[in-house]
N, C-alpha and C positions, 0 to 999 in steps of 0.2 A: 393783860389778857388772861382769862381764867385758865387754869391747868385742866386739860381734858383727861378724864379718868374713865377707864373701862373696868367693870367689876366682873370677875370670873370665879364663881363658887357654886357648887351643886346644892347648897342649902338656900332655898328661897328666902326663908325668914332672916337668915344672916345677911344676905344681899340687901334685903329691904332695910334692915337696920343700919347698915353701913351707908346706904344711899341717903336715908333720912338724916343721918348724922353729918355727912359731908355736904349735903345740899344747903345746910345752914351757913356754910362758909362761902362768901362771894368769890373767893379765890379759886373755887373748884367748879367744874362743869362735868357732871356725870353723863357721858355721851352714850353709854350703853351698858348692857349686862349680858352675861352668858352663863349657862347652867352646866357646862362641861368644857373640857379642854379643846375639843375639836371646834365647837361653836366659838370658843374664845379666840382661837386663831383666825377664824373667818371674820369675826367682828373686828378684831384688831386690824386686819388688812383693809377692811372697809372704812373704819372710823379713824385710823391712824392716831390713837390717843397719845398723850404725853407720858402717862403712867398707867400701867395695868396692875391692879391688885388681884393676885392669883392664888387660889387655894392650891395646896400641894397634892392632897389625895382626893382624886375624883374618879368616877367610873369611866371606862373607856380610855381616852387619851389623858394621861396624868398631867398634873400641873407642871411638873418638870419637863415633860416632853413638849407640852404646848409652849412653855416659856422658851425652849430652845428654838422652836420654829419661829416664834415671834421675834426673838433677838436676831436671828439670822436674816429675816426679811425686813425688819424694822429696827436697825441698829440705834436709832435716835429715841426709840421708845424704851422707857425704864420699866422693868418688870419687878415688882415687889412681891415676894412670896408672903402671904398672910395665912398662917396655919396654926394648928394646935400642936404640931410635932416639935418637940424639944430635942429630937435626936441629932447628935453631932454629925452623923452620916448624912442625914437629909440636908443639914445646913451646908456641909462641905460640897455636896453634889450640886446644890442650887447655885452656890457662888462660883464653882468651877464652870458651870454651864452658862453663866452670863447674867444671873440675877443681879439687879442693882442693890437688892437688900433682902433681908429675912426678918419678918416680924411675927410675933405671936398674937393669937386672937384675943388674949386677955389684956391687950394693950390699952392704955389710957387714950381717950379721944384726942386730947391735946397733943400727945406724942405722935399719934397717927398723922394728924394734920401736918405737924412739923416734919415728919419723915417723908411724906409725900412731896412737900416743897423741896426738901433736900435732894430727893431722888430726881425730881424734875430738873433741878439745877446741875445734875450730873454727879452728885455726891453719893457714896455708898452709905447704906443704913442697915445696921444690925441691932436687933433687940439686945439690950444690955445683959439680959439673963443668958444670952447665947455667946457672948464674947469669950468667956473663959472656956466654954466647950469648944469653940473654934480653935483656940490655941492648943488645947489638949489633944484635939482630934488630929491636927496636923503633926504635932510633935510625937504623938504615939505611933503615927504611921510613916514617919520619915526619920532618917538619920540626920539630925540637924548638924550642920557643920559650916565652917567658914567657906564661902564659895568664891570662885573667880569673879563672879558677877559683882561682888562687893567692890572689887578693885576698879570696875568700870565707872562707879559713881563717885562724884565729888563728896567731900565731907558734908556739905550743905544738903546735897541730894539724899545722902544716907539719913541725915536728921529729918528730912521731909518724909522719908519712907517710914521712919519710926512713928511719926505723927499720924500718917495714913493708916498704919496698922492699929492705932488706937481709935480710929474712926473719926478723927478730927476733920472739920471743914477747912476750906482754904483760909477763911477769916481766922479761925482758931489757930491754924498752923502759923499764919503770919504773926499773930500775937505771941505765940510760943517762941518763935525764932527771931522776933523783932525785925521783921522785914515787911516789905510791901506785899499786898495780896497778889499783885501782878507778878511779882518775883516768884511767889509760891507756884503760880500757874506754870511758869517757865520750868521750874524744877520738876513739876509733875510730868510735863510733856517730855522732858529730857529722860526721866526715869522710864516712861513708857517706851520711848524709842530705844534706849540702851538695852533694856531687858526684853524687848520684843513682846510687850504686853499691850492690852487694848482697853483697859479700864482701871479706875481707881480701886475697885474691889479686887481685881486681880493683883494689883500692887500689894494690897494689904495681905491677901492670902499668900503671895509669894514671900513677903517679908517674914511672916510667921513660919512658913514652910522651910525657909532657909536660915532661920535663926538671925534675921536681920531686923527684928522688931524691937530691939533695945540697944 
């Protein structure tokens, strides 16, 4: 079944280009478009897409504000920020607010398609160029230390957390740790429960923020 995608961007030409690009792939179904954040929220509630590609800076309701409303009402919908902003602050704000991923508009077409599929499967996606900025942003804003939470996790769960902080998929983690993919899923669920988190992205952010990413 094709992945249902909603495009939200105030630049008509950019939306048209992304639509034409993604329509070539039979795995995708572009179910709608919106030219601003408020319209994006309304369209998301009507269409219930699997993935929303959301611009960050738009007039009126910003992409960040729209994304928060969508994530709150449609927790199964993955919102990917697709923006020109390379600011670490924007990246951190988006991930803390529930974005499934953060991509830059100069992304390669093949990488975008791969990112959409990963997001639809529940995996976090962060542009490679932004990974180092994510680490620096959290470490510069927090006193990284060994936390009591580390003791809640088993050694295998801590290893899984390190892999999640690197943005690895379940399949990649299974290969790294030499375990079954089903075992990785159990580890991820245990981490979410023990640390009171709600997504893989939050695990990755938490790991970096608390010095548990290596």
